[in-house]
C-alpha positions in Angstrom: -3.8 17.8 -13.6 -2.3 14.6 -12.2 -0.1 14.0 -9.2 2.9 13.5 -11.5 2.4 17.0 -12.8 2.5 18.4 -9.3 5.5 16.4 -8.3 7.6 17.6 -11.3 6.3 21.2 -11.3 7.6 22.1 -7.8 9.7 20.7 -5.0 7.1 22.0 -2.5 4.8 19.6 -0.7 1.9 18.4 -2.8 -1.4 20.2 -2.3 -4.3 17.8 -3.1 -6.6 20.8 -3.5 -4.9 21.4 -6.8 -6.4 18.0 -7.9 -9.9 19.0 -6.8 -11.4 21.8 -8.8 -15.0 22.1 -7.5 -15.6 25.4 -9.1 -15.3 23.8 -12.5 -16.6 20.4 -11.4 -13.4 18.5 -12.4 -11.6 16.1 -10.0 -8.4 14.1 -10.7 -8.6 10.3 -10.7 -5.4 10.2 -8.7 -7.2 11.0 -5.4 -8.9 7.6 -5.8 -5.9 5.4 -6.8 -2.6 7.1 -5.6 -0.9 5.5 -2.6 0.9 8.7 -1.7 -2.4 10.6 -1.4 -3.8 7.6 0.6 -0.9 8.1 3.1 -1.7 11.8 3.4 -5.3 10.9 4.3 -4.2 8.5 7.0 -1.9 11.2 8.4 -4.1 14.3 8.2 -7.7 13.3 7.8 -8.6 10.2 9.9 -6.7 11.1 13.1 -8.4 14.5 13.2 -12.0 13.9 12.1 -14.8 12.7 14.3 -15.3 9.0 13.4 -18.1 6.5 14.1 -16.8 3.7 16.4 -19.9 1.7 17.3 -23.2 1.7 19.1 -23.6 1.9 22.9 -25.9 -1.2 22.7 -22.9 -3.2 21.7 -21.3 -2.6 25.2 -24.3 -2.5 27.5 -22.6 -3.9 30.7 -19.4 -3.1 32.6 -16.5 -4.9 31.1 -18.1 -5.3 27.6 -15.9 -4.4 24.6 -16.2 -4.2 20.9 -13.2 -4.2 18.5 -13.5 -1.4 16.0 -11.3 0.8 13.8 -10.5 4.4 13.4 -8.7 5.0 10.1 -5.7 2.7 10.1 -5.8 2.1 13.8 -7.5 -0.8 15.7 -9.4 0.4 18.7 -11.5 -1.1 21.6 -14.8 0.5 22.6 -15.3 -0.5 26.2 -17.5 0.2 29.2 -15.9 0.6 32.6 -17.2 -0.2 36.1 -18.8 3.2 36.3 -20.7 2.8 33.1 -18.6 5.2 31.1 -17.7 4.3 27.5 -14.0 4.6 26.5 -12.2 4.2 23.2 -8.7 2.7 23.5 -5.9 2.0 21.0 -5.8 -1.8 20.6 -2.0 -2.0 20.8 0.3 -2.9 23.7 2.7 -0.2 24.9 5.5 -2.7 25.2 5.9 -4.2 21.6 2.7 -3.1 19.9 0.8 -6.4 19.8 -2.9 -6.3 19.8 -4.0 -6.8 23.4 -7.4 -8.1 22.2 -8.1 -10.3 19.1 -11.8 -10.9 19.7 -14.6 -9.0 17.9 -16.5 -8.6 21.1 -16.8 -9.9 24.7 -16.5 -9.1 28.3 -13.4 -8.6 30.4 -12.1 -6.3 33.1 -8.5 -6.9 32.0 -6.8 -7.0 28.6 -3.6 -9.1 28.7 -1.1 -8.9 25.8 -0.4 -12.4 24.5 3.2 -11.4 23.6 4.8 -10.5 27.0 1.7 -10.5 29.2 1.5 -6.8 30.0 -2.1 -6.4 31.4 -4.4 -3.4 31.4 -7.3 -3.1 33.7 -10.8 -1.6 33.2 -11.6 -2.0 36.9 -11.7 1.4 38.6 -10.9 -0.1 41.9 -7.5 -1.3 40.7 -6.4 1.6 38.4 -7.1 5.4 38.4 -8.1 5.5 34.8 -9.6 2.5 32.8 -7.0 1.1 30.4 -4.1 1.8 32.7 -1.3 -0.6 33.0 -1.9 -2.9 35.9 0.3 -6.0 35.7 3.9 -6.4 34.4 5.8 -9.7 34.6 9.1 -9.4 36.4 8.3 -6.0 37.7 10.8 -6.3 40.5 13.5 -8.3 38.9 13.6 -6.7 35.5 12.4 -3.2 36.2 13.6 -3.0 39.8 10.1 -1.7 40.7 10.9 1.6 38.9 8.5 1.3 35.9 6.0 4.1 36.1 3.0 2.1 35.1 0.7 5.2 35.1 2.6 6.4 32.0 2.3 3.2 30.1 -1.4 2.5 29.9 -3.3 1.8 26.7 -3.5 5.0 24.6 -6.9 6.6 25.3 -8.9 8.5 22.6 -9.2 11.9 24.1 -12.5 12.9 22.5 -15.5 10.5 22.8 -19.1 11.5 22.3 -22.3 9.5 22.8 -25.0 10.9 20.5 -28.2 9.0 21.3 -26.3 5.7 21.5 -24.1 6.5 18.5 -20.5 6.5 19.7 -18.1 8.9 17.9 -14.4 9.6 18.7 -11.5 11.8 17.5 -7.8 11.5 18.3 -7.4 15.2 18.1 -7.7 17.0 21.4 -8.1 20.3 19.5 -11.0 19.1 17.4 -14.2 21.1 17.7 -17.0 19.8 19.8 -18.9 17.0 18.1 -22.1 19.1 17.7 -20.2 21.9 16.0 -18.5 19.3 13.7 -21.9 18.0 12.7 -23.9 21.2 12.5 -27.4 21.1 11.2 -26.7 17.6 9.8 -27.8 16.4 13.2 -31.4 16.1 12.0 -30.4 13.1 9.9 -28.6 11.6 12.8 -31.7 12.1 14.9 -33.8 10.1 12.5 -31.2 7.4 12.5 -30.9 7.1 16.3 -34.5 7.7 17.3 -37.2 5.1 17.3 -39.6 4.7 14.4 -42.2 6.6 16.5 -39.7 9.4 17.2 -38.7 8.5 20.8 -35.1 9.9 21.3 -32.3 7.3 21.1 -34.6 4.3 21.6 -32.7 2.1 19.1 -30.1 -0.6 19.3 -28.2 -2.6 16.8 -28.7 -6.3 15.8 -25.8 -8.3 17.2 -23.0 -8.8 14.7 -21.5 -6.5 12.2 -21.2 -7.5 8.5 -17.6 -7.0 7.3 -16.1 -7.5 3.9 -13.4 -6.1 1.7 -13.7 -4.5 -1.8 -11.1 -3.6 -4.3 -12.0 0.0 -4.3 -11.1 3.4 -2.8 -13.1 4.2 0.3 -14.3 7.6 -1.1 -16.4 5.8 -3.8 -18.4 4.3 -1.0 -18.9 7.5 1.0 -19.8 9.4 -2.1 -22.4 6.8 -3.2 -24.5 7.4 -0.1 -24.2 11.2 0.4 -26.5 12.0 -2.6 -25.9 9.8 -5.6 -29.4 8.9 -6.4 -28.7 9.2 -10.1 -27.2 5.7 -10.4 -30.3 3.8 -9.1 -32.3 3.4 -12.2 -29.4 1.8 -14.2 -27.4 0.1 -11.4 -30.3 -1.4 -9.5 -32.8 -2.1 -12.2 -32.7 -5.9 -11.7 -33.2 -5.5 -7.9 -36.3 -3.3 -8.5 -37.7 -5.9 -10.8 -37.2 -8.8 -8.3 -39.1 -6.9 -5.6 -36.9 -7.3 -2.5 -38.5 -4.4 -0.6 -41.3 -4.3 2.0 -44.1 -4.4 -0.6 -42.8 -7.3 -2.5 -42.8 -7.7 -6.3 -43.7 -4.6 -8.3 -42.8 -2.3 -5.4 -39.6 -0.3 -4.8 -36.8 -1.8 -2.7 -37.0 1.1 -0.2 -40.8 0.8 0.1 -41.9 4.2 -1.2 -45.7 4.3 -1.6 -47.0 4.6 -5.1 -49.4 7.4 -4.3 -46.6 9.8 -3.4 -46.2 10.9 -7.0 -42.8 9.3 -7.5 -39.5 9.0 -5.8 -38.4 12.6 -6.7 -41.5 14.7 -6.1 -40.6 17.5 -3.7 -37.2 16.0 -3.0 -33.9 18.0 -3.0 -30.5 16.9 -2.0 -28.9 18.7 1.0 -25.2 19.6 0.9 -23.3 20.9 3.9 -20.2 23.0 3.7 -18.8 20.8 6.5 -18.6 18.0 4.0 -21.7 16.1 5.0 -24.5 15.3 2.5 -27.9 13.8 2.3 -30.0 12.6 -0.6 -33.1 14.3 0.6 -34.3 17.4 2.5 -36.2 17.9 5.8 -39.4 18.9 4.0 -39.5 15.7 1.9 -41.9 13.5 3.9 -41.6 9.8 3.2 -44.2 7.8 5.2 -43.3 4.3 6.2 -44.1 1.8 3.4 -47.0 -0.5 2.7 -46.0 -4.0 3.5 -47.1 -7.3 1.9 -48.1 -8.4 5.4 -51.0 -6.3 6.8 -49.9 -6.4 10.5 -46.5 -4.9 9.5 -48.3 -2.1 7.6 -50.5 -1.5 10.7 -47.5 -1.4 13.0 -45.5 1.1 11.0 -48.4 3.3 10.1 -49.1 3.6 13.8 -45.5 4.5 14.5 -45.5 7.1 11.7 -48.6 8.8 13.1 -47.1 9.0 16.6 -43.8 10.3 15.1 -45.6 12.9 13.0 -47.5 14.2 16.0 -44.4 14.3 18.2 -42.2 16.0 15.7 -44.8 18.6 14.6 -45.4 19.4 18.3 -41.7 20.2 18.6 -41.8 22.3 15.4 -39.6 19.8 13.5 -40.1 18.6 9.9 -40.7 15.0 9.1 -38.0 14.5 6.4 -34.3 13.7 6.6 -34.5 9.9 6.4 -32.8 9.3 3.0 -29.3 7.9 2.5 -26.6 10.3 3.8 -22.9 10.5 4.8 -21.4 12.1 7.8 -17.9 13.3 6.7 -15.7 11.5 6.1 -16.8 7.8 6.1 -20.0 7.1 8.0 -22.8 6.5 5.6 -26.4 5.6 6.8 -30.1 5.6 6.0 -32.8 6.2 8.6 -35.6 4.8 6.4 -35.6 1.3 4.9 -33.2 -0.3 5.4 -32.2 1.6 8.6 -28.5 0.9 8.8 -25.0 2.3 9.2 -22.1 1.7 6.8 -18.5 2.7 7.5 -15.8 2.5 4.8 -12.5 1.8 6.4 -9.4 2.7 4.3 -7.0 -0.2 3.8 -5.0 1.1 0.8 -5.7 3.5 -2.1 -7.5 0.6 -3.9 -8.9 -1.5 -1.0 -11.6 -0.8 1.6 -13.0 -2.8 4.4 -16.7 -2.1 4.7 -18.6 -2.6 8.0 -22.4 -2.5 8.2 -24.6 -2.3 11.3 -28.4 -2.7 11.3 -30.7 -0.8 13.7 -34.0 -1.8 15.3 -36.2 -0.2 18.0 -35.4 -1.5 21.5 -39.0 -2.5 22.1 -39.8 -3.8 18.6 -41.9 -7.0 18.8 -40.5 -10.2 17.5 -42.4 -10.3 14.3 -41.0 -6.8 13.4 -37.5 -7.8 14.3 -37.7 -11.0 12.3 -39.0 -9.2 9.2 -36.4 -6.5 9.5 -33.5 -9.0 9.9 -34.5 -10.9 6.8 -35.0 -7.6 4.8 -31.6 -6.3 5.9 -29.9 -9.5 4.8 -31.4 -9.6 1.4 -30.8 -5.9 0.8 -27.3 -5.1 2.2 -24.0 -6.6 2.9 -21.7 -8.7 0.7 -24.6 -11.1 -0.1 -27.3 -8.3 -0.3 -28.7 -7.8 -3.8 -28.4 -4.0 -3.7 -24.9 -3.9 -2.2 -23.6 -6.4 -4.8 -24.6 -4.0 -7.6 -22.8 -1.1 -5.9 -19.7 -3.1 -5.1 -19.3 -4.0 -8.8 -19.4 -0.3 -9.8 -16.9 0.7 -7.2 -14.5 -2.1 -8.0 -14.5 -1.6 -11.7 -14.3 2.2 -11.5 -11.2 1.8 -9.3 -9.5 -0.8 -11.5 -10.2 1.1 -14.7 -8.7 4.3 -13.3 -5.3 2.8 -12.5 -3.9 3.0 -16.0 -1.3 5.6 -17.0 -3.5 7.0 -19.7 -6.7 6.8 -17.6 -5.1 8.9 -14.9 -4.5 11.7 -17.4 -8.2 12.4 -17.7 -10.2 13.7 -14.7 -13.7 12.7 -13.5 -16.6 15.0 -14.3 -18.6 16.4 -11.4 -20.6 19.1 -13.2 -24.2 18.0 -12.7 -26.1 21.0 -11.3 -23.0 23.2 -11.3 -24.1 26.7 -10.5 -27.7 25.8 -9.9 -27.8 25.3 -6.1 -30.7 26.6 -4.0 -30.6 28.3 -0.6 -31.5 26.1 2.3 -33.3 27.1 5.5 -30.5 25.3 7.4 -27.4 27.3 8.1 -24.3 25.9 6.4 -26.3 24.0 3.7 -27.6 24.4 0.2 -29.9 22.3 -1.9 -29.4 20.7 -5.3 -31.7 22.1 -7.9 -32.5 18.6 -9.2 -33.9 15.7 -7.1 -32.1 12.9 -8.9 -29.2 14.3 -10.8 -27.0 17.0 -9.3 -23.5 16.6 -7.8 -23.4 19.5 -5.4 -23.0 17.1 -2.4 -20.0 15.4 -4.0 -18.3 18.7 -4.8 -18.7 19.8 -1.2 -17.4 16.5 0.1 -14.3 16.6 -2.0 -13.6 20.2 -1.2 -13.8 19.4 2.5 -11.6 16.3 1.9 -8.9 18.4 0.2 -8.9 20.9 3.1 -8.3 18.2 5.6 -5.7 16.4 3.6 -3.8 19.6 2.9 -3.6 19.8 6.7 -5.5 23.0 7.3 -5.7 23.9 11.0 -9.0 23.6 12.9 -9.5 27.4 13.0 -9.0 27.5 9.3 -11.3 24.5 8.7 -14.1 25.9 10.8 -13.7 29.4 9.4 -14.0 28.4 5.8 -17.0 26.2 6.6 -18.7 29.2 8.3 -18.3 31.3 5.2 -20.0 29.3 2.5 -19.2 31.0 -0.8 -21.9 28.9 -2.5 -24.5 31.0 -0.7 -23.0 34.3 -2.0 -23.0 32.9 -5.5 -26.7 32.0 -5.2 -27.5 35.5 -4.0 -25.5 37.0 -6.9 -27.4 34.9 -9.5 -30.7 36.0 -7.9 -29.7 39.7 -8.1 -28.7 39.2 -11.8 -32.2 37.7 -12.5 -34.0 40.6 -10.8 -31.9 43.1 -12.7 
């Protein structure tokens, strides 16, 4: 079915869930190329979901700010005089001009360059950071009657600091962040914690890589939430060159050769909340062997401390593979340890931002090596990222044609072969490399949001995972 079929079949509003048949593993190409669907995403998905805005280390001091995005809206992540982090809409309340056009900096006042309305972050001048403070011609033009407290910068009502990772939602009725994340938090823990397991002891390298691709944002999010299948064909040349920690002849992620291969003991983890990871918590992946002995010694020591710490807490050591927090925050807690956010620009264009993390107390020789590794691996000039971008671009462009859009994509790998997970709200793929259970869960969740289900409905359907009941039914049939 295509969106044209839905438009002509009924005058009722389009339901994108009719384009996403996860039970059969068939998804319409229209959800990746249709501008009408893109507008529904901007209206019903991005203003409601919890989105990654930036890292607390980017605004360490009062007055620091970082310019970010939430869906189609520009925002400012700021820190006030009391040390609290705020997220503000970067748009003047007078005529809409951006009040700040810098990527980052420090100021206690944002002044609109259009008509000079100014907004203060100083708690001694305004009641709430971001409130309107200065207005030209206040007495002569407004006769002193402008209620400045009603015309401050729009503040994001929900902001959450998770171990330095700053998330925000425009929806006051959104569930608490920890409920939104569920047991996927283990993957966020491994991202935010230091290499030796100390909680939240990471920061980001200064600067964010930003570039645009001619692709739908969902191709990017899907790629990281569990598509390990493409690696052997897409990244063959990168593996041959040897850009990883071990150098030539070693994998780009640094897996040790004595682990019995990339897939041994590995299962993808799919969450009914839409999140997905390319590994499971029991899949232990020690830090790599490096070409430089002192790096190997440093990371082996960090791994030993981490293993001791986590086992003492009763935690597993896995959960470091590529993953995506629904809808558009993708990351990896291993090598390279980084965050990627796919910002929607149009149905066929995405602006990609990538942050790179490092332990706060990492010595210079570790920082220098990681910085060089990150640059040759990811970003618009990174060898691995270039391979991926080519796939996303060509897949989007080849799906724009009239005939092409009549034929859906196939998402049937591992269909009906999921395994139960020990984590509530999750199942595992039966196959370590192939298997598209994560993608099917992601697009089902996407359709529920874009069809504008209420939060009670969204959280209720997520709590009752029909995949689990189907697994139990299959097990009963086998026993019988």
